[in-house]
C-alpha positions in Angstrom: 9.3 62.4 74.4 11.5 59.4 74.1 12.5 57.4 77.2 16.1 56.5 78.0 17.4 53.8 80.4 20.5 55.0 82.2 22.7 52.7 84.3 25.6 53.8 86.4 28.5 51.4 85.6 31.5 53.3 87.2 32.0 54.7 90.6 31.8 58.4 91.4 34.7 58.1 93.8 37.6 60.5 93.0 35.4 62.4 90.5 34.8 66.2 90.7 32.0 67.3 93.0 30.1 68.6 90.0 29.9 65.1 88.4 28.7 63.6 91.7 25.9 66.2 91.9 25.0 65.5 88.3 24.6 61.7 89.1 22.5 62.6 92.1 20.3 64.9 90.0 19.8 62.0 87.6 18.7 59.8 90.5 21.7 57.5 90.4 23.4 56.8 93.7 24.7 53.2 93.5 26.5 51.1 90.9 24.3 49.1 88.5 21.2 51.0 89.4 19.0 51.7 86.3 16.6 54.7 86.0 14.2 55.4 83.2 14.1 59.1 82.2 12.6 61.4 79.6 15.0 62.5 76.8 14.6 66.2 77.4 17.4 68.6 76.5 18.3 69.2 80.1 18.6 65.5 80.9 20.6 64.9 77.7 23.0 67.6 78.8 23.5 66.0 82.2 24.0 62.6 80.6 26.6 64.1 78.3 28.6 65.4 81.2 28.9 62.0 83.0 28.6 59.7 80.0 31.9 58.0 80.9 30.2 56.7 84.1 27.0 55.6 82.5 25.5 53.1 80.1 22.6 54.6 78.1 19.9 52.6 76.2 16.7 53.4 74.5 13.7 52.3 76.6 
């Protein structure tokens, strides 16, 4: 599986609760925090739902 580096670049304030929970499930809880994750279909679906809050790069 490919690895992705995801970084939260926008705040979750004033976002729907579902998007906040998705960020939490991805392991992101602060701005400018980077996590390295596997590119599974489940993770890609979560990234797609909050892509406007993230920066995604190949690892």
